[in-house]
C-alpha angles and dihedrals in degrees: 000000000000144000121218122228108231122196108227117185128194118223122185114226134165118290124239130206138164138206128279125357132220102190127040133189126162130204135158138204135198095199108131134269091014118092121221113274138188124220133216135157137223116209105222101177148315137249116178110251097011110186105157146025121195133182122212095195140348085233092063118091089216143047139204121261114200123206124202087223089072110267136108121204134188117227133182114247089261092055105264111146115237105178148319109259100181135020116180095150090125088057098054141036103231094204139114104351093333132093134061102347108164144025132180135173124215117198116201128173094258103036146351123245133200125202127196130196117202142144117249127219091278088055093249125138118255128188117191141174129230127182117240120225122221096257091053099261119129120247103215091145088130096052130358089229098042124229112330113218103163135038127178124191111233113207092196140027099249138053098053099148100201104184122134128187137174108228125214088266091060093245120131116252115201125195117214131183124230092260099271139247104107137295092019091279094195093037091235099151089075098035109100092196089070129064092215120107095022151100108246123203120195141156112233090190102141104050112118105153092244101085109311110099106154140101134220127230114236109243093231096057107128099238098043090111104029116114114249094000125121107247092213090072117106100166137008143197102065130141104195116337094191091173133016132166140182117229123220091276094053097255116147120231118189128187102203116191114230137221118242104323117021141045117194145196115211126194130192124186119245136163137234089270102039134039118242124251104061106166093349120157111204092194105243126168094013085056135025098204107322092327122099111254121165108030095199092057121087118203110192113222094340116205100229123220120275088217137010134175131193130240092259126140092014098310110150117148132022119227115199152245176290135181113228129234124188089259094058098033113013111220093016104079109155094019116126117226123204136157135213116238096217104038096042089225128139118207134186127207135189121206135193089211093265106047138011106259099176131036127175137176107237108176138357135197096027094138126234097350106207099179146350108219136174142203125196093276108029148021126232138198113213122196137198087245087064100247116145113206122188109217113231116201120189123187112233 
């Protein structure tokens, strides 16, 4: 077992705050060099089944809000709805752990791409490409769901993952669950012939909506020359990485949902030119968190969680996750924020790359927290009820 030292730097940026608040919770920390802070939230709007919030550019005065029900809307930064840019509600179920689960934007010199991750009517995972117009609307005139370039058969209804992220290398990273049911019954998370229970890394570089609908495998993917392995695989050993993110230094942060006892946060070191996690094994289902789980499963050199918490006091399912800057959370640059779906609590942790050295309760009674997301200028708490709350951090 190992822990990976991750270099985390603190950059001081301009603070951001907004008007009145409707939820408050105060906590303090004496962990140097961070001053004590107080937390509150401002509800800016609601969209039923909100599961993701994505910014195209810091220069835009709006962002995208994604609903599990199958829609993506554009909102102004103060929560006013502009329009619906995607509606695939007829193509998915939007219930349980299925639906429209992830969205990512890739900005290139010549174009801007959108990617969606959803489950189709058969319950299988579909990842598709949609061109982005200059005004931020999506050009799905050829097909309402865009151009499908990856479909993954799902054996069960749960553990569909769903997260998408663009790495510092401009490749598309895809989070997949272990296939579902419970206890990793087919042991897929450690099976490199399966795309399930993994982080995938691909280059959808030849999708143009007029006949080209494939993707390339980056030559430095760790399983490219491994017999029997899927070359799309970047990392293995995950149960249900519902949300993952890269910080500004390329480090990969994963909130991996646990089985019956433990929820975990994983970190893998990256760089400004390559996302973290290359060849990493996060341990499931040989381990749940740092605890031995399936005795018949071997996880070679597993990367242990940087943080884990038990299913005490109603906790049941981690909802990741965003790494703060001093723009999104003044005084908490480098802290990782996550929620728990059952308790409605939001927690922040500070790590030294090997251990968690600071933990603080941020918010409580937020309902069923589905995700913590951030833009360049703010951090948001999303709930299953559909409420979008902006997190307000004030230095004491």
